[in-house]
N, C-alpha and C positions, 0 to 999 in steps of 0.2 A: 583279328586275324590269328589263325592258329599256326604256330611254327613247329609243333611237334618236338622232335629231338634236337633240331638245329635252330637255336634261338640266338639271334644277333643282339648286340647292344642296342639301346634305344636310339631314336632319331637324333636326340641331343648330341650323341657322341659320333654320329655318322661322319661328320666332317673330319674329326680326328682320326677315325679309323681309315678313311681314304688317304688322308695326308701322310700318315705314318706307316701305312701298309700293314696295319694290325687288324686282327679280328679275334673275337672271343666267343667260344661256344659253350656256355654253361649248360649242363645237363641236369636231369632230375636228381642224379646222385649228388650234385653239388648243393642242393637246396638246404641241406642240414649242416653245411660247414662253409667256412670262409675260404674262398678260392683266391690265390694270389693273382694279381694283375700286373702286366708289364708294359713298358713304354720304351720304344727304341731311342737310343741316344744317337742322333744322326751326326754328331760331331766327334764320335769316338770310333777309331783312334784318331789322333792328330795326323795331318798329312805326312807321308813319308818324305825323307830328305832328298835333295837333289845336289849332291856334292859336285864341285867343279874339278875339271881335270887341269893339267899343267897349262893349258891354253885358255883357261877361264871359262870353258864351256860346261854348263850344268848338265848332269846326267841323272835323270829322275829314277829313283828306286821304284821297281814294280814287283809286287809280291808273287804274281802268278796265282795258281791255285793254292789255297790255304788248306793243306792236307790234315792238320790237326791243331788242337789248342788244349791248354791245361793251365792251372792256377796254382801258385805257391802259397806259403804261409803268410805272405805280406799282401796278398790279393794282387800280385803282379801276374800278368797274363803272358804266356809263351805261345807264339804262333809259328807253325811250321810252313815255310814257303817253298814251293817247288820250282820257281822260275829258273833257278840255276841249273836244273837238271835237263837232260837231253831226251829222256824217254817219255813215257806216258805221263801227262799232267805237267810236264816241264815246258821249257822254252817260252820266250816272250812272243806275243802275237804281233803281226804286222801293224795293226792299228795302234800299237803302243809306241810307235815312233822309232826313228833310227838312233836317237841319243839316249833312249831309256836303257837301264841296266838292271839285271836281276837283284832283288833285295837279298840280303844274307839268308841262309837257310832257317835260322832261328832269330826271331825278334821278341824281345821282352818289353812289355808295356806296363807302365804303372796304372793305378786305378783311373787317373785322369786321361789316359790314352797317350801319354808321352813315351817315347822310346828311351829306355834306360840302359839297354844293352842289346847287342846283336852279335851273333857268332855262327860258326859252322864251317867245316872244310868244304870248299866248292870244287875240289879237284874232280875232274871227269876222266875215267879210264878210257883207253882206246877201245873202239868197238871190236867185238869178237869177229873172226872171219865169218862172212855170210850174213852179218847183221849191219845195221846202218847207224845206230846210236850207241855211244859209249855210256855205261852206267856210272853212277856216283862211285868214286873210288874208295872213299872212307866212310861217309855217312850212309845210313840205310837208303836203299834205292826207292824212289817215289815215296817221300816222307808221308806218313799216314797218321801217326798218333804219338802223343806224349803224355807223361805223367810225372808230377812232382811228388816225391815221397816225403815221409815224415822227417827226414833229415835235409830236405830241400835240394836233394839231388834231382837231376832232370833225366828222365828215361825217354828214349826215342826209338820208334820202330818204323819200318817201311814195308809196303805190301808187295814190292817187286823183287825182294831177295829174302834172305833168311836170317837176319840179325835184329836183335834188340840191344841198344847201347845205353849205358849209364854214364852221365857226365856230371862233373861238379856244377854247382849252381851257376857259375859264371861261364861255363862252357869251355874252359881252358884245358880241361883234362878229361879224357875218357877213362873212367874208373873200371868198367867191366863191360864185356861183350858176351852175350849169350847167342850161340850159333856161330856159323862160319860164313863170312862174307862170300856170297856167290855160290855156295853149295847148300842146297835145300834138301829137305826130307822128302825126296821124290826120285823116281827112276831116271836113269841117264837119258832116256829117249823121250822124256815128258814134253819138253819145249825146245826142239832143235833149232828154231829160228829166233830164239830170244838170247839176250846177253848171258843169261844164266839158265842153261838147259835143264837143270834138275828142279827148277822152281815152277810151280803152277798146280792147277787142279786136274786130276786128283792126286794128292800126295800120298805118301806111305802112312802118315798119321801114327807113327810109331817110334821115331828116333828119340833117344834120351839125350842127345847132344845137338841135333840139328832142328831148325824150325823150317816152316814153309810159308812165306809171305804173311808174317804176323800182322794183325790188324789193331789190337788193343793191348793195354798194359795196366796193371794195378799192383801196387806193393802193399803188403799187409804190415801195419805197424805192431800188430799183436803176435802172440805165439802161434806156431803151427800146431794144429790139434794132434798130430802124431809125433813130431820131433821136438816140439817145445821151442824151437828157434824162432826169433823174430825176423821180419824182413823178407818173407817169401814173396816171390815175383810170380804173379798170375798173368799169363799171356793168352790172348785170343788168337789162336794159330789156325787159320783165320781165312785167308784167301786160297791157299793151296791145301792145307790140312783142314780138319773139321773137329777141333778139340780145344779145350782149355788145358794148358800144360803149366805145371807149377815147378819152379826152381827155387832153391834156397838162396840166401843172400850172397853166396859165393858163386852162383850160377850152376849148381849141381842139381840134376833132375831129382824131383821128389815124387810126382805122380801126374796123372792126366785123366781127363774124363771127356766124353763126347765122341760122336762118330757121325758119319753121313747117313741121313735118313729123315723120316718125318715122325718118328716115335718120341717117347719121353726121353729127354736128355740128348736128343740128336739135333743136327743142324742140316739145313738144306744142302743137298749134294751138288746141285747144279748152280751156275752163276758164280758169284764171288762174294767174299766177305761174310762167311758163316763159320764161326761166330765173328761178328764185326766189332763187338765191344766186350769188355769184361769190367765189372764194377763190384767192389766189396762194400756191403752194407754194414751199418752198425749192429744189425741183427745177426752178424756172423754168417751171413749167407752170401753166395756168389751169384751175380746176375750177368748173364751173357746174352748178347743180341743175336737172335736168329733172324737176320734181316730179311732173307728171302721168304720166310714163312710168317712174317708179321707177328713175331712173338718174342718174348723175353723168357729164357730158360733160367730157372732158379735151382741152385744146388746148395748143399752144405759144403764146407771146405774140404771134406774128404771126397767130394764128387758124387754124393748120393742125390739123385733127382728129387726135388720137392714139389715143383708146380710149374705150369705155364702161366705167363701173363700175356694175354692176347691183346694186340693193339688194333682195335676195331672201332675207329672213331665214328660218331654219328653224322656222317656226310654221305653224299651221293658218289663220292670219288671211289673208284675201284682201283686203288693204287697198291703197288707192292713196295717193299723196302721200307715198311713203316716202323721197323725197330732198328734204326741205324746207330743210335747213341742213347745213353741213359745217364742221368745224374740225380742225386737226391738233395732235398732241401737241407740247409746247414744245421737245423735244430737237431738235438740229440736223438729224438725219435724218428727223424727223417720222415716226417708226416707225408710229404709230397714227393712224388717221383716225376721227373720230366723226361719225356720221350721225344727223340728227334725223328720225325717222320720224313724220310728223304723222298718217298714216293708222292706224298701229298704236299710236300714242301711246307711243313708246319711243325710247331712244337705243341705237344699235348701235355697238359697238367693232369696228373693222375693221383688218386689216393693210393699211397704206397702199400698199405696193408691189404686193401681190397683189390687193387689192380684195375680199378675202374677209372674211366676218363671223366674229369670234372670240368674241363674247359681247355682252351688252346688259343694260339695266335699264329698269324703268318699265312701267307699264300705265295704262289709263284709270282716272280717279277724281279725288277732290278732297282726299284726305289728303296729308300731307307725303310727297313722293317719287312720288306719282301724277302723271299728266299729263292735262290737258284742253286740247286744241288747242295742243300745243307748236309754237312758230312760228319762233323764231330761237335760235341757239346761240352761246355765246362760251366762251373758255377763257383762264385766266390763266397766268402764268409758272410756277406750281407744278403745273399740270395740272388744277386744279379747274374744273368745268364750271358754266355758268350758263344756265338755260333760261327763256326768256320765253314766256308763254302768252297767247294771245288767246281769242276765243270765251268760253266759260264759265269758263276758267281764271283770267284777269285777275290774274296775279301773275308774279313772277320767283323761281326757286328756285336754290339753290346745292348742288352735289354735290361732296363733298370726296374727293379722291383718297386711297385707303387705302394702296396700295402699287403 
Protein backbone atom coordinates (compact mmCIF):
# COMPACT_ATOMS: atom_id res chain seq x y z
CA UNK A 1 0.00 0.00 0.00
CA UNK A 2 1.32 3.42 -0.91
CA UNK A 3 1.00 6.03 1.87
CA UNK A 4 2.76 8.95 0.13
CA UNK A 5 3.60 11.78 2.50
CA UNK A 6 1.37 10.56 5.31
CA UNK A 7 2.91 7.38 6.72
CA UNK A 8 1.57 5.90 9.93
CA UNK A 9 3.44 3.62 12.28
CA UNK A 10 3.25 -0.09 11.62
CA UNK A 11 0.34 -2.33 12.52
CA UNK A 12 2.33 -3.63 15.49
CA UNK A 13 2.03 -0.21 17.15
CA UNK A 14 -1.55 0.49 16.15
CA UNK A 15 -3.02 -0.56 19.49
CA UNK A 16 -0.60 1.70 21.33
CA UNK A 17 -1.41 4.60 19.03
CA UNK A 18 -5.14 4.22 19.67
CA UNK A 19 -4.77 3.69 23.40
CA UNK A 20 -2.53 6.68 23.98
CA UNK A 21 -4.03 9.04 21.42
CA UNK A 22 -0.68 9.35 19.65
CA UNK A 23 0.23 9.30 16.00
CA UNK A 24 3.49 9.84 14.22
CA UNK A 25 3.96 11.11 10.67
CA UNK A 26 7.51 10.53 9.47
CA UNK A 27 8.22 12.26 6.17
CA UNK A 28 10.80 11.84 3.44
CA UNK A 29 12.86 14.56 5.12
CA UNK A 30 13.17 12.30 8.18
CA UNK A 31 14.73 9.38 6.34
CA UNK A 32 18.28 10.64 6.83
CA UNK A 33 18.04 11.49 10.54
CA UNK A 34 16.80 10.11 13.82
CA UNK A 35 13.45 11.61 14.78
CA UNK A 36 12.42 11.82 18.46
CA UNK A 37 9.39 9.80 19.56
CA UNK A 38 7.08 10.63 22.44
CA UNK A 39 4.68 8.80 24.71
CA UNK A 40 2.06 10.44 26.88
CA UNK A 41 2.30 9.95 30.65
CA UNK A 42 -1.37 9.50 31.57
CA UNK A 43 -0.57 9.75 35.29
CA UNK A 44 1.06 13.17 35.10
CA UNK A 45 0.26 15.41 36.88
CA UNK A 46 -1.00 13.79 40.07
CA UNK A 47 -4.64 14.53 41.01
CA UNK A 48 -5.29 18.00 42.36
CA UNK A 49 -6.09 18.20 46.09
CA UNK A 50 -9.51 18.49 47.69
CA UNK A 51 -9.01 20.46 50.93
CA UNK A 52 -11.73 20.26 53.56
CA UNK A 53 -13.58 23.27 54.92
CA UNK A 54 -14.41 23.94 58.58
CA UNK A 55 -17.30 21.48 58.36
CA UNK A 56 -15.17 18.69 56.97
CA UNK A 57 -16.59 18.97 53.42
CA UNK A 58 -13.94 18.41 50.71
CA UNK A 59 -13.69 20.98 47.93
CA UNK A 60 -11.96 19.72 44.80
CA UNK A 61 -9.50 22.05 43.09
CA UNK A 62 -10.32 22.57 39.41
CA UNK A 63 -7.83 24.25 37.10
CA UNK A 64 -10.20 25.48 34.43
CA UNK A 65 -8.45 26.47 31.23
CA UNK A 66 -4.66 26.16 31.47
CA UNK A 67 -3.55 29.31 29.70
CA UNK A 68 0.21 28.80 29.83
CA UNK A 69 3.09 26.65 31.04
CA UNK A 70 6.85 27.00 31.51
CA UNK A 71 9.78 25.09 33.05
CA UNK A 72 12.48 26.21 35.52
CA UNK A 73 16.11 25.13 36.00
CA UNK A 74 15.02 22.17 38.19
CA UNK A 75 12.58 20.86 35.57
CA UNK A 76 9.66 22.03 37.67
CA UNK A 77 6.64 22.95 35.57
CA UNK A 78 4.53 26.04 36.20
CA UNK A 79 0.92 25.98 34.95
CA UNK A 80 -1.33 29.05 34.72
CA UNK A 81 -4.95 28.36 35.64
CA UNK A 82 -7.85 30.61 34.69
CA UNK A 83 -10.63 29.13 36.82
CA UNK A 84 -10.46 31.92 39.43
CA UNK A 85 -11.15 34.59 36.81
CA UNK A 86 -14.59 35.84 35.81
CA UNK A 87 -13.95 36.85 32.22
CA UNK A 88 -13.15 34.87 29.09
CA UNK A 89 -11.61 31.49 29.84
CA UNK A 90 -12.42 31.74 33.55
CA UNK A 91 -15.17 30.46 35.83
CA UNK A 92 -15.93 26.87 36.75
CA UNK A 93 -18.42 24.96 34.65
CA UNK A 94 -21.71 23.60 35.98
CA UNK A 95 -20.60 20.01 35.39
CA UNK A 96 -17.72 20.52 37.81
CA UNK A 97 -20.11 20.36 40.73
CA UNK A 98 -21.24 22.68 43.47
CA UNK A 99 -18.40 21.92 45.88
CA UNK A 100 -15.52 22.39 43.44
CA UNK A 101 -13.31 25.44 43.87
CA UNK A 102 -10.89 27.21 41.52
CA UNK A 103 -7.29 26.06 41.75
CA UNK A 104 -4.74 28.79 42.52
CA UNK A 105 -3.64 30.83 39.50
CA UNK A 106 -0.14 29.31 39.45
CA UNK A 107 0.66 25.67 40.26
CA UNK A 108 4.23 24.38 40.37
CA UNK A 109 4.75 20.66 39.69
CA UNK A 110 7.89 18.60 40.16
CA UNK A 111 9.02 16.18 37.41
CA UNK A 112 6.89 13.40 38.93
CA UNK A 113 3.75 15.56 38.78
CA UNK A 114 3.51 16.36 42.50
CA UNK A 115 2.41 19.87 43.50
CA UNK A 116 5.30 21.58 45.28
CA UNK A 117 3.88 25.11 45.41
CA UNK A 118 0.88 27.17 44.36
CA UNK A 119 0.30 30.89 44.45
CA UNK A 120 -1.30 33.96 42.91
CA UNK A 121 -3.62 36.78 43.99
CA UNK A 122 -7.19 35.77 43.16
CA UNK A 123 -8.77 39.16 43.93
CA UNK A 124 -11.36 40.19 41.35
CA UNK A 125 -12.07 43.87 40.75
CA UNK A 126 -15.66 45.14 40.54
CA UNK A 127 -17.07 45.24 37.01
CA UNK A 128 -16.89 48.55 35.20
CA UNK A 129 -20.21 50.27 34.58
CA UNK A 130 -21.90 48.68 31.61
CA UNK A 131 -19.94 45.43 31.88
CA UNK A 132 -20.88 42.19 33.63
CA UNK A 133 -17.62 40.59 34.78
CA UNK A 134 -14.94 42.11 36.93
CA UNK A 135 -11.32 41.55 35.83
CA UNK A 136 -8.42 40.18 37.82
CA UNK A 137 -7.41 42.98 40.17
CA UNK A 138 -3.69 42.21 40.53
CA UNK A 139 -2.55 39.42 38.23
CA UNK A 140 -2.72 39.73 34.44
CA UNK A 141 -6.23 39.28 33.09
CA UNK A 142 -6.90 35.97 31.32
CA UNK A 143 -3.57 34.31 32.13
CA UNK A 144 -1.83 33.40 28.91
CA UNK A 145 1.90 32.75 29.13
CA UNK A 146 4.78 32.33 31.52
CA UNK A 147 8.57 32.18 31.31
CA UNK A 148 11.20 31.24 33.88
CA UNK A 149 14.36 33.28 33.37
CA UNK A 150 18.03 32.43 33.95
CA UNK A 151 17.70 33.54 37.60
CA UNK A 152 14.56 31.39 38.10
CA UNK A 153 12.23 34.36 38.33
CA UNK A 154 8.75 33.69 36.94
CA UNK A 155 7.29 36.04 34.32
CA UNK A 156 3.54 36.05 33.64
CA UNK A 157 1.37 37.77 31.05
CA UNK A 158 -2.33 37.83 30.19
CA UNK A 159 -4.00 38.50 26.86
CA UNK A 160 -6.92 40.60 28.11
CA UNK A 161 -5.04 43.56 29.56
CA UNK A 162 -1.71 45.28 29.19
CA UNK A 163 0.80 43.93 31.72
CA UNK A 164 3.66 41.48 32.05
CA UNK A 165 4.73 40.78 35.62
CA UNK A 166 7.94 39.36 37.11
CA UNK A 167 7.70 37.34 40.34
CA UNK A 168 10.20 35.69 42.62
CA UNK A 169 10.37 31.94 42.10
CA UNK A 170 8.10 31.27 45.08
CA UNK A 171 5.53 33.81 43.86
CA UNK A 172 5.62 35.79 47.10
CA UNK A 173 6.88 39.04 45.60
CA UNK A 174 6.16 40.88 42.37
CA UNK A 175 9.54 42.28 41.39
CA UNK A 176 8.63 44.22 38.25
CA UNK A 177 5.63 45.09 36.10
CA UNK A 178 5.88 46.21 32.48
CA UNK A 179 2.83 48.15 31.34
CA UNK A 180 -0.08 49.61 33.30
CA UNK A 181 -2.86 47.39 34.58
CA UNK A 182 -6.01 48.05 32.57
CA UNK A 183 -4.55 50.73 30.28
CA UNK A 184 -3.43 49.40 26.92
CA UNK A 185 -1.67 50.77 23.87
CA UNK A 186 -4.94 51.45 22.07
CA UNK A 187 -7.43 54.26 21.47
CA UNK A 188 -10.00 55.13 24.16
CA UNK A 189 -12.88 54.03 21.96
CA UNK A 190 -11.42 50.64 21.04
CA UNK A 191 -13.46 48.31 23.30
CA UNK A 192 -16.23 50.28 25.04
CA UNK A 193 -18.06 47.17 26.28
CA UNK A 194 -15.04 45.54 27.89
CA UNK A 195 -13.55 45.96 31.35
CA UNK A 196 -10.53 47.68 29.83
CA UNK A 197 -11.73 49.85 26.91
CA UNK A 198 -8.26 50.69 25.53
CA UNK A 199 -7.34 47.01 25.11
CA UNK A 200 -7.94 45.04 21.92
CA UNK A 201 -7.23 44.85 18.22
CA UNK A 202 -6.19 46.99 16.44
CA UNK A 203 -3.93 48.69 18.93
CA UNK A 204 -1.62 51.61 18.35
CA UNK A 205 1.45 49.37 18.11
CA UNK A 206 3.69 52.21 19.19
CA UNK A 207 3.86 52.91 22.93
CA UNK A 208 7.18 52.79 24.78
CA UNK A 209 5.46 52.21 28.14
CA UNK A 210 2.18 50.41 27.41
CA UNK A 211 1.39 46.95 26.05
CA UNK A 212 -1.78 45.64 24.41
CA UNK A 213 -2.80 42.09 25.33
CA UNK A 214 0.66 40.46 25.40
CA UNK A 215 0.81 36.80 24.41
CA UNK A 216 4.35 35.54 25.01
CA UNK A 217 7.54 36.33 26.95
CA UNK A 218 11.23 35.45 26.66
CA UNK A 219 14.15 36.78 28.71
CA UNK A 220 17.63 36.91 27.20
CA UNK A 221 20.44 35.72 29.50
CA UNK A 222 23.03 37.19 27.13
CA UNK A 223 24.01 40.77 26.31
CA UNK A 224 21.86 43.03 24.18
CA UNK A 225 23.50 43.58 20.76
CA UNK A 226 23.13 47.37 21.08
CA UNK A 227 23.34 48.18 24.80
CA UNK A 228 25.42 45.25 26.11
CA UNK A 229 23.07 44.79 29.06
CA UNK A 230 21.89 41.31 30.01
CA UNK A 231 18.33 40.32 30.79
CA UNK A 232 16.37 41.96 27.97
CA UNK A 233 12.66 41.05 27.99
CA UNK A 234 11.15 40.15 24.61
CA UNK A 235 7.34 40.34 24.57
CA UNK A 236 4.99 39.08 21.86
CA UNK A 237 2.56 41.97 22.01
CA UNK A 238 0.34 40.05 20.61
CA UNK A 239 -3.49 40.09 20.70
CA UNK A 240 -4.02 43.85 20.46
CA UNK A 241 -0.75 45.00 18.93
CA UNK A 242 1.29 43.26 16.22
CA UNK A 243 4.87 43.54 17.36
CA UNK A 244 7.72 42.06 19.32
CA UNK A 245 8.73 44.73 21.82
CA UNK A 246 11.97 44.64 23.82
CA UNK A 247 12.51 46.12 27.28
CA UNK A 248 15.67 46.09 29.39
CA UNK A 249 15.89 44.31 32.75
CA UNK A 250 14.46 47.37 34.51
CA UNK A 251 11.43 47.58 32.21
CA UNK A 252 12.71 50.44 30.02
CA UNK A 253 11.81 50.36 26.31
CA UNK A 254 14.67 49.34 24.01
CA UNK A 255 13.15 48.70 20.55
CA UNK A 256 10.36 46.94 18.67
CA UNK A 257 9.75 45.21 15.36
CA UNK A 258 6.74 43.89 13.49
CA UNK A 259 3.46 45.29 12.19
CA UNK A 260 0.13 44.11 10.82
CA UNK A 261 0.16 42.54 7.37
CA UNK A 262 1.26 39.54 5.34
CA UNK A 263 4.73 40.64 4.28
CA UNK A 264 8.14 39.77 5.64
CA UNK A 265 8.33 40.49 9.36
CA UNK A 266 4.60 41.19 9.67
CA UNK A 267 1.85 39.43 11.60
CA UNK A 268 -1.74 38.71 10.60
CA UNK A 269 -3.88 41.78 11.10
CA UNK A 270 -7.21 40.10 11.85
CA UNK A 271 -8.07 37.56 14.52
CA UNK A 272 -6.04 37.36 17.69
CA UNK A 273 -2.65 36.32 18.94
CA UNK A 274 -0.30 37.62 16.28
CA UNK A 275 2.43 37.27 17.38
CA UNK A 276 1.32 34.47 19.71
CA UNK A 277 4.76 33.43 20.96
CA UNK A 278 8.33 34.68 21.11
CA UNK A 279 11.32 32.38 21.64
CA UNK A 280 15.07 33.07 21.69
CA UNK A 281 17.29 30.49 20.02
CA UNK A 282 20.88 29.60 20.83
CA UNK A 283 21.63 30.92 17.35
CA UNK A 284 20.93 34.47 18.64
CA UNK A 285 17.79 34.68 16.55
CA UNK A 286 14.25 35.57 17.62
CA UNK A 287 11.36 33.27 16.64
CA UNK A 288 7.83 34.71 16.74
CA UNK A 289 4.61 32.80 16.01
CA UNK A 290 2.40 34.31 13.32
CA UNK A 291 -0.41 31.97 14.31
CA UNK A 292 -3.01 33.20 11.87
CA UNK A 293 -0.75 32.84 8.84
CA UNK A 294 0.67 29.42 9.78
CA UNK A 295 4.24 30.57 9.96
CA UNK A 296 7.09 31.39 12.29
CA UNK A 297 8.82 34.71 11.65
CA UNK A 298 12.58 34.77 12.33
CA UNK A 299 14.51 37.96 13.17
CA UNK A 300 17.88 38.86 14.54
CA UNK A 301 17.81 40.56 17.94
CA UNK A 302 17.87 44.01 16.34
CA UNK A 303 14.64 43.14 14.54
CA UNK A 304 16.00 42.53 11.06
CA UNK A 305 13.87 39.94 9.28
CA UNK A 306 15.68 36.71 8.35
CA UNK A 307 13.17 34.17 7.08
CA UNK A 308 9.75 32.54 7.33
CA UNK A 309 9.29 28.99 8.57
CA UNK A 310 6.00 27.76 7.12
CA UNK A 311 4.08 25.17 9.11
CA UNK A 312 2.59 23.11 6.30
CA UNK A 313 2.17 19.53 7.57
CA UNK A 314 1.64 16.63 5.15
CA UNK A 315 -2.00 16.05 5.98
CA UNK A 316 -5.38 16.60 4.41
CA UNK A 317 -6.38 19.03 7.15
CA UNK A 318 -6.94 22.61 6.02
CA UNK A 319 -6.38 24.10 9.44
CA UNK A 320 -5.31 27.55 10.56
CA UNK A 321 -3.53 28.46 13.78
CA UNK A 322 -0.71 26.04 13.03
CA UNK A 323 2.01 28.19 14.63
CA UNK A 324 0.72 28.66 18.18
CA UNK A 325 3.85 27.80 20.13
CA UNK A 326 7.49 26.85 19.58
CA UNK A 327 10.23 25.27 21.70
CA UNK A 328 13.64 23.84 20.83
CA UNK A 329 15.30 20.59 21.85
CA UNK A 330 17.65 21.03 24.83
CA UNK A 331 20.88 20.11 23.02
CA UNK A 332 23.27 23.00 22.41
CA UNK A 333 22.62 23.02 18.67
CA UNK A 334 18.86 22.84 19.22
CA UNK A 335 18.62 20.38 16.38
CA UNK A 336 14.85 19.97 16.63
CA UNK A 337 12.10 22.55 16.78
CA UNK A 338 8.68 21.60 18.12
CA UNK A 339 5.64 23.44 16.81
CA UNK A 340 2.26 23.48 18.51
CA UNK A 341 -0.46 23.27 15.87
CA UNK A 342 -3.65 24.56 17.48
CA UNK A 343 -5.67 24.19 14.30
CA UNK A 344 -4.81 20.54 13.64
CA UNK A 345 -4.50 19.79 17.37
CA UNK A 346 -1.07 18.25 16.97
CA UNK A 347 2.61 18.73 17.76
CA UNK A 348 5.04 18.80 14.83
CA UNK A 349 8.68 17.79 15.13
CA UNK A 350 10.76 19.92 12.77
CA UNK A 351 14.35 20.17 11.61
CA UNK A 352 15.39 23.47 13.20
CA UNK A 353 17.89 24.56 10.56
CA UNK A 354 15.81 23.57 7.54
CA UNK A 355 12.36 24.31 8.98
CA UNK A 356 10.98 21.06 7.55
CA UNK A 357 8.54 18.74 9.30
CA UNK A 358 10.03 15.38 10.26
CA UNK A 359 7.11 13.87 12.16
CA UNK A 360 4.44 14.62 14.73
CA UNK A 361 1.91 13.31 17.19
CA UNK A 362 -1.55 14.02 18.54
CA UNK A 363 -5.04 14.63 17.22
CA UNK A 364 -8.30 16.07 18.47
CA UNK A 365 -9.97 14.35 21.42
CA UNK A 366 -10.17 14.06 25.18
CA UNK A 367 -8.30 10.83 25.95
CA UNK A 368 -4.74 10.84 27.27
CA UNK A 369 -2.51 12.01 24.44
CA UNK A 370 -5.34 13.69 22.53
CA UNK A 371 -5.59 17.47 22.32
CA UNK A 372 -8.40 19.96 22.63
CA UNK A 373 -7.18 23.48 21.92
CA UNK A 374 -3.46 22.99 22.66
CA UNK A 375 -2.33 26.49 23.56
CA UNK A 376 1.23 26.73 24.88
CA UNK A 377 4.19 24.38 24.83
CA UNK A 378 7.16 23.86 27.18
CA UNK A 379 10.17 21.53 27.24
CA UNK A 380 12.43 20.38 30.08
CA UNK A 381 16.16 19.61 30.14
CA UNK A 382 15.53 15.96 29.25
CA UNK A 383 13.48 16.82 26.17
CA UNK A 384 10.07 15.97 27.66
CA UNK A 385 7.22 18.13 26.37
CA UNK A 386 4.37 19.76 28.31
CA UNK A 387 1.22 20.92 26.53
CA UNK A 388 -1.28 23.32 28.14
CA UNK A 389 -4.83 23.18 26.79
CA UNK A 390 -7.49 25.87 26.88
CA UNK A 391 -11.05 25.72 25.53
CA UNK A 392 -12.56 22.32 26.24
CA UNK A 393 -9.19 20.79 27.08
CA UNK A 394 -8.67 22.46 30.47
CA UNK A 395 -5.58 20.45 31.42
CA UNK A 396 -1.80 20.08 31.06
CA UNK A 397 -0.22 16.91 29.68
CA UNK A 398 3.31 15.50 29.74
CA UNK A 399 4.86 13.67 26.79
CA UNK A 400 7.96 11.66 27.65
CA UNK A 401 10.84 11.47 25.19
CA UNK A 402 11.39 7.80 24.27
CA UNK A 403 14.61 8.13 22.24
